[in-house]
C-alpha positions, 0 to 999 in steps of 0.5 A, spaced: 722 829 488 719 830 481 711 832 481 710 827 476 712 821 481 711 824 488 704 822 489 706 815 487 713 814 490 713 813 497 719 812 502 717 810 509 722 808 514 719 802 517 717 799 510 722 795 506 728 799 510 726 805 508 727 804 500 722 807 495 716 804 494 710 804 490 704 808 493 705 805 500 705 798 498 711 793 499 713 793 492 720 797 491 722 801 485 728 797 485 723 791 484 720 794 478 727 796 475 729 789 476 724 786 472 725 791 467 732 789 467 731 782 466 727 783 460 720 783 462 715 787 459 710 793 462 705 788 460 708 782 463 709 786 470 702 788 470 699 781 469 704 779 474 702 784 479 695 787 477 695 792 483 700 796 479 699 801 473 702 803 467 703 810 471 707 806 477 712 803 472 713 810 469 714 813 476 719 808 477 723 810 471 722 817 472 725 816 479 731 812 477 732 817 472 732 823 477 736 819 482 742 818 476 741 825 474 743 828 481 749 823 482 755 827 482 761 824 478 768 824 481 774 825 477 778 819 475 
């Protein structure tokens, strides 16, 4: 994992089916990315989920970017 988010993004087999979560909580990286994709601003997410931080949102984006970069592309 990228050191900029490894202390924020956690994966625990018994929590949310082992999906990447934020700081051991039950909110997943997918949840945050879905909110952003739906058009929510960082401010709206932080207002709706006051236990999250701007750093948490940035960690989700960094994690997703690293996952995308690591994907292998097969020839068509």
